[in-house]
C-alpha positions in Angstrom: -0.1 0.1 -0.1 1.5 3.4 -0.7 2.6 5.8 2.0 -0.2 8.2 0.7 -2.9 5.7 1.2 -1.6 4.7 4.5 -1.8 8.3 5.6 -5.2 9.0 4.4 -6.6 6.0 5.9 -5.0 6.9 9.4 -6.2 10.6 8.8 -9.7 9.4 8.4 -9.4 7.1 11.5 -8.0 10.2 13.6 -10.8 12.4 12.4 -13.5 9.9 13.2 -12.1 9.4 16.6 -11.7 13.4 17.1 -15.5 13.4 16.2 -16.6 10.5 18.2 -14.7 11.5 21.6 -16.4 14.8 21.5 -19.9 13.2 21.1 -22.5 12.1 23.6 -22.3 8.4 22.6 -18.4 8.6 23.8 -19.4 10.1 26.8 -21.8 7.3 27.4 -19.4 4.9 26.9 -17.0 6.7 29.4 -20.0 6.7 32.1 -20.1 2.9 32.1 -18.8 1.4 35.3 -15.3 -0.1 35.3 -16.6 -3.4 36.6 -19.7 -5.3 36.8 -21.1 -8.0 39.0 -23.7 -10.4 37.5 -25.5 -13.6 38.9 -25.1 -16.6 36.9 -27.9 -17.3 34.3 -29.5 -14.2 34.9 -29.4 -11.8 31.8 -28.4 -8.2 32.0 -28.6 -5.4 29.4 -26.2 -2.4 29.1 -26.4 0.7 26.9 -23.9 0.6 24.1 -25.7 2.6 21.5 -22.7 3.9 19.9 -22.3 3.4 16.3 -19.0 1.8 15.1 -18.4 0.4 18.6 -18.1 -3.4 19.1 -18.9 -4.9 22.4 -16.9 -8.3 22.6 -16.5 -10.9 25.6 -13.0 -12.3 26.1 -14.4 -15.4 27.4 -17.5 -16.7 25.3 -17.6 -19.7 27.7 -18.3 -17.7 30.7 -20.0 -14.9 29.3 -21.8 -14.1 26.0 -22.8 -10.9 24.0 -25.8 -10.8 22.2 -27.6 -7.7 20.3 -24.4 -5.9 19.3 -24.6 -4.1 16.3 -21.3 -2.2 15.7 -22.8 -0.4 12.4 -26.0 1.0 14.2 -25.2 0.9 17.7 -27.5 -0.8 19.8 -28.3 -2.0 23.5 -26.1 -5.2 24.4 -27.6 -8.2 26.5 -24.8 -9.9 28.6 -25.8 -13.8 29.5 -23.6 -15.1 32.2 -23.0 -18.8 31.7 -20.8 -19.9 34.4 -18.9 -18.5 37.6 -15.8 -16.6 37.2 -14.1 -13.4 35.7 -14.1 -12.0 32.2 -13.4 -8.6 30.5 -15.7 -7.0 27.9 -14.0 -4.9 25.2 -15.3 -2.0 23.8 -13.4 -1.1 20.3 -14.0 1.2 17.5 -14.6 -1.0 14.3 -13.6 -4.0 16.1 -10.1 -2.9 15.6 -9.4 0.3 18.1 -9.6 -0.5 21.7 -11.4 2.1 23.6 -11.9 0.6 27.1 -12.6 -2.9 29.1 -15.1 -3.7 31.7 -14.3 -6.4 34.5 -17.2 -8.6 34.5 -17.5 -11.2 37.6 -20.0 -14.1 37.5 -21.4 -15.3 40.7 -23.9 -17.7 42.0 -27.1 -16.4 43.0 -28.5 -15.9 46.5 -31.9 -15.5 47.9 -33.1 -14.4 51.2 -36.3 -13.2 53.1 -36.9 -9.6 52.8 -37.7 -8.1 56.3 -39.6 -5.2 57.3 -40.3 -5.8 60.7 -39.9 -3.4 63.5 -37.2 -4.3 65.9 -35.4 -3.0 69.4 -31.9 -2.8 69.0 -29.7 -3.3 72.3 -26.3 -3.1 72.1 -23.3 -3.0 74.6 -20.1 -1.5 73.6 -16.9 -3.2 74.0 -15.4 -1.2 76.9 -17.1 2.3 77.8 -17.2 5.5 75.9 -16.4 8.5 77.2 -19.1 11.3 76.4 -17.8 13.9 78.7 -15.0 15.3 80.9 -16.1 16.8 84.2 -13.9 19.0 87.0 -13.4 17.5 90.4 -13.4 19.7 93.3 -11.1 18.4 96.4 -11.1 18.9 100.0 -9.3 22.1 100.0 -12.0 23.7 97.2 -9.4 23.1 94.2 -11.0 22.1 90.7 -9.1 20.0 88.6 -9.7 18.0 85.6 -7.8 14.5 86.1 -8.8 12.7 82.8 -8.5 15.4 80.6 -5.0 16.6 82.3 -4.1 13.2 81.7 -4.8 13.1 77.9 -8.2 11.8 77.8 -10.7 13.0 75.3 -14.5 12.7 74.4 -14.9 9.9 72.2 -12.3 7.8 73.4 -13.1 4.1 74.4 -11.9 3.0 77.9 -10.9 -0.9 77.5 -9.1 -1.7 80.8 -8.7 0.2 84.3 -6.1 -1.2 86.7 -5.6 -4.0 84.0 -8.8 -5.2 84.4 -11.6 -5.0 81.2 -14.3 -2.9 82.3 -18.1 -3.5 81.7 -19.6 -0.3 82.9 -19.5 3.0 84.7 -20.0 1.4 88.2 -17.2 -1.0 87.4 -14.7 1.9 86.8 -15.9 3.6 89.8 -15.1 0.8 91.8 -11.9 0.4 90.3 -10.8 4.0 90.9 -11.9 4.0 94.3 -9.9 1.1 94.7 -6.5 2.7 93.5 -7.3 6.0 95.1 -7.5 4.6 98.4 -4.2 2.8 98.1 -2.8 5.9 97.2 -1.8 4.9 93.5 -2.7 6.2 90.0 -5.2 4.8 88.0 -3.7 2.8 84.9 -6.1 3.0 82.0 -5.9 1.3 78.6 -8.0 3.6 75.9 -8.7 3.2 72.1 -8.5 6.5 70.2 -10.9 7.0 67.5 -8.5 6.1 64.7 -8.2 2.9 66.3 -5.0 3.5 68.2 -4.5 2.0 71.6 -2.7 4.4 74.3 -1.8 3.7 78.0 -2.2 6.3 80.6 -2.1 7.1 84.0 -4.7 9.2 86.0 -4.2 10.9 89.5 -7.5 10.4 91.2 -9.0 13.1 93.2 -11.0 12.7 96.5 -14.1 14.6 95.7 -15.2 16.8 98.3 -18.9 16.4 97.9 -19.0 12.6 97.1 -16.1 11.3 99.7 -15.1 9.1 96.8 -12.0 9.3 94.6 -12.9 10.5 91.0 -11.2 11.1 87.6 -13.9 13.2 86.0 -15.2 11.4 83.3 -18.8 10.7 82.1 -18.8 7.6 80.4 -21.7 5.3 78.7 -21.6 1.6 77.9 -24.8 0.9 76.2 -27.3 2.1 73.4 -30.8 1.4 72.4 -33.0 2.3 69.6 -35.7 1.1 67.3 -34.9 0.2 63.3 -36.1 -2.2 60.7 -34.9 -5.8 60.0 -33.6 -6.0 56.2 -33.1 -9.5 55.4 -32.8 -13.0 56.8 -31.9 -16.3 55.5 -33.1 -19.7 56.2 -30.3 -20.2 58.4 -31.2 -17.3 60.7 -28.5 -15.2 59.5 -29.6 -11.4 59.3 -29.0 -7.9 58.2 -30.8 -4.7 59.6 -30.8 -0.9 59.5 -28.4 -0.5 56.5 -26.1 2.2 58.4 -23.8 2.0 61.4 -25.2 2.9 65.1 -23.0 5.8 66.6 -23.3 7.5 69.9 -25.6 10.3 69.8 -23.3 12.6 71.7 -19.9 11.6 70.2 -20.8 10.8 66.7 -18.6 7.8 67.1 -19.3 4.2 66.0 -20.2 1.6 68.9 -17.9 -1.4 68.8 -19.9 -4.0 70.0 -19.3 -6.3 72.9 -22.6 -8.3 72.9 -26.2 -7.3 71.9 -29.4 -8.6 70.7 -32.5 -7.5 68.8 -35.9 -7.6 70.3 -39.8 -7.5 68.9 -41.0 -3.9 69.3 -44.2 -2.3 68.2 -44.7 1.0 66.8 -47.4 2.9 69.0 -47.1 6.2 66.8 -45.6 8.4 64.4 -44.2 11.9 64.8 -44.4 13.2 61.4 -41.5 14.3 59.2 -41.5 17.8 58.0 -38.9 20.0 56.4 -36.1 20.9 58.4 -37.2 18.2 61.1 -37.2 14.3 60.8 -40.0 12.4 61.7 -39.9 9.3 63.8 -41.5 6.0 64.8 -42.4 5.9 68.4 -41.6 2.3 69.2 -42.0 0.2 72.5 -39.8 -3.1 72.9 -41.7 -5.9 74.1 -41.1 -8.5 76.7 -37.5 -9.9 77.2 -38.9 -13.3 76.3 -39.3 -11.8 73.0 -35.8 -11.6 72.0 -35.4 -12.5 68.2 -31.4 -13.1 67.9 -27.9 -11.7 68.9 -25.9 -9.2 67.1 -22.4 -10.0 65.8 -21.3 -6.6 64.5 -22.1 -2.9 63.8 -20.6 -1.7 60.8 -21.1 1.0 58.4 -23.9 -0.9 56.5 -25.9 -1.9 59.4 -25.9 -4.5 62.4 -25.5 -8.4 61.6 -26.3 -11.4 63.6 -28.1 -14.8 64.2 -32.1 -15.0 64.7 -33.0 -17.6 67.3 -36.0 -18.2 65.1 -36.9 -17.4 61.4 -39.8 -14.5 61.5 -42.6 -14.7 58.9 -43.3 -12.3 56.2 -46.8 -12.4 55.0 -45.8 -11.3 51.5 -43.3 -13.7 50.8 -43.6 -17.5 51.7 -40.3 -18.2 49.8 -37.0 -16.2 49.7 -36.3 -14.0 46.8 -33.3 -13.2 44.7 -31.2 -10.3 45.6 -30.5 -7.8 43.0 -26.7 -6.7 42.4 -25.8 -3.1 42.1 -25.3 -3.2 38.5 -29.0 -4.5 38.0 -30.9 -1.7 40.2 -32.6 0.8 37.4 -34.2 3.9 37.8 -38.1 3.7 38.4 -40.9 2.3 40.5 -40.1 0.1 43.2 -41.3 -0.5 46.7 -40.6 -0.7 50.3 -41.8 -3.1 53.4 -42.0 -1.4 56.8 -44.1 -1.2 59.9 -46.3 2.0 60.6 -48.6 0.8 63.2 -48.2 -2.3 65.7 -46.1 -4.9 64.3 -48.3 -5.2 60.8 -45.9 -5.2 57.8 -47.2 -2.9 54.9 -46.0 -2.5 51.4 -45.6 1.2 50.0 -44.6 2.5 46.8 -41.4 4.2 46.1 -39.5 6.0 43.2 -35.7 5.1 42.8 -34.8 8.7 41.2 -30.9 8.2 41.0 -28.6 5.1 41.0 -24.9 6.4 42.0 -22.4 3.9 40.4 -19.9 3.4 43.2 -16.2 2.1 42.6 -16.0 0.8 46.2 -18.9 -0.2 48.8 -20.6 3.1 50.1 -23.9 3.4 52.1 -25.5 6.1 49.8 -25.8 4.5 46.6 -29.5 5.1 45.9 -31.8 8.3 46.1 -35.4 7.4 46.5 -38.5 9.3 46.9 -41.8 8.1 48.6 -44.6 8.1 46.1 -47.2 6.2 48.1 -49.8 8.8 49.1 -51.1 6.6 52.1 -47.7 6.6 53.6 -46.9 10.3 52.9 -50.2 11.1 54.9 -49.3 8.9 57.7 -45.5 9.8 58.3 -44.8 12.8 55.8 -42.4 10.5 54.1 -39.1 8.7 55.4 -39.2 8.7 59.2 -36.3 7.7 61.9 -37.0 4.0 62.6 -37.1 3.2 59.3 -33.9 2.5 58.7 -33.3 -0.7 57.0 -36.8 -0.9 55.4 -36.2 -3.7 52.5 -36.2 -1.8 48.9 -37.7 -4.4 46.4 -37.6 -3.8 42.7 -38.9 -6.3 40.0 -39.1 -9.1 42.3 -35.8 -8.6 43.8 -34.3 -7.3 47.1 -32.1 -4.6 45.9 -31.2 -2.3 48.9 -32.5 -0.8 52.0 -33.7 2.4 53.2 -30.9 4.6 55.3 -31.2 8.2 55.4 -33.7 10.7 55.0 -33.0 14.3 53.6 -33.7 16.7 56.3 -35.1 19.4 54.0 -37.2 16.9 52.0 -38.6 14.1 54.2 -40.2 12.4 51.0 -36.7 11.7 49.9 -33.7 9.9 51.2 -30.7 7.5 50.5 -30.6 3.8 50.2 -27.8 1.1 50.5 -27.3 -1.7 48.2 -28.2 -4.8 49.4 -25.2 -6.3 48.0 -22.9 -4.6 50.5 -25.2 -5.3 53.5 -25.2 -9.1 52.2 -21.3 -9.0 52.3 -21.1 -7.9 55.8 -23.5 -10.5 56.9 -20.7 -12.9 55.9 -23.1 -14.1 53.0 -21.3 -15.2 50.0 -23.8 -14.9 47.0 -25.0 -18.5 46.7 -27.3 -20.6 48.6 -26.2 -20.6 52.3 -23.6 -19.1 54.8 -20.4 -20.1 53.6 -17.8 -17.1 54.0 -17.3 -13.4 53.4 -17.1 -11.6 50.1 -14.2 -9.5 49.7 -15.3 -6.5 47.8 -12.1 -4.4 48.3 -11.4 -1.1 49.1 -24.9 15.9 54.9 -28.2 17.4 54.5 -29.4 14.1 55.6 -30.3 11.9 58.7 -30.3 8.5 59.6 -33.6 7.1 59.3 -33.1 4.6 62.3 
């Protein structure tokens, strides 16, 4: 081929690329996620409506591409055939590579959606420092023993006098013992960044109480009402969809032990602009303990149920919808507004936030059910964890309400909650998936 012909062809290709790269279709291509997780045997459609773009699977035995027409551009159906990893290649004219998409094909998982109101009772690991107080000695001098030793609000006290602590009364007894013996109080604390530090605090004999004190307010437990999101036939559950934090310090609570109990909703404080509403709930008797809590993570609490509850809408478990399968449009939530009765309510998934790594705010939803709006004003506290169902699949859970618009809020992809519960995406609990690395208020 003569040099001028080769240069002409190359020039045409460069002109085509320049025009194409400035076009909306190319921007559409760039907006596709870099990776996608698909369930084995469940067809998935992606938009690839770009002329002259060819979509090809590197491994046709694992992933088949259907519907690609590189002359006109068309939506493409991906058909996962078997478990494993494959790459999709997007190329111009089938020759010039533009980008790749990593695709993981995983087995399907089915779980029961929740919606049940639950009381959450957590005892923290150690005790959380919620305040620092002055101590006045017998001479009338005011000091701050804990503060002066380096204790800060938000620290967690793990040990006092080399003994693991389990509450404020326990700490008070250990401090009194050291003070009476004329010794400083050795303390092991965990800082907000996770580091551990040993400090010595000089106790002061308080003039008012006549007891040795170190000037520290602490709390070792938390309680509240939320919503059960899902559970499997083995009793593994996930709830809330967001981490439980201490009200005063906003620090996540490290769980020593905890349990969930049955709760009943006795009333609703309606949500208004600038003022989130709330479910008014009452814990039932101690005998109504539903299960124990194992962890409190950024995607909610997980644990094990003592018995599997019933869901009047689902006699059998339903498939989960992976993040890549969720679409904008109608969906529904299940939650309790009165008593213990589960009800379904219509919502609209307004926006899907594609995430390169797991995060709690992947969906923006709006309540469209007029009946729910009349009864609650929208999303209210205590609704956190209400399962979101779309196209017969459990796709997420409500997590936060927009303070300035209670009809709208955030949701989390169910995929992240499933991972935190230690469930592989298959038929049972066989291990943990490794997913790698505001004007809103928690709705629970």
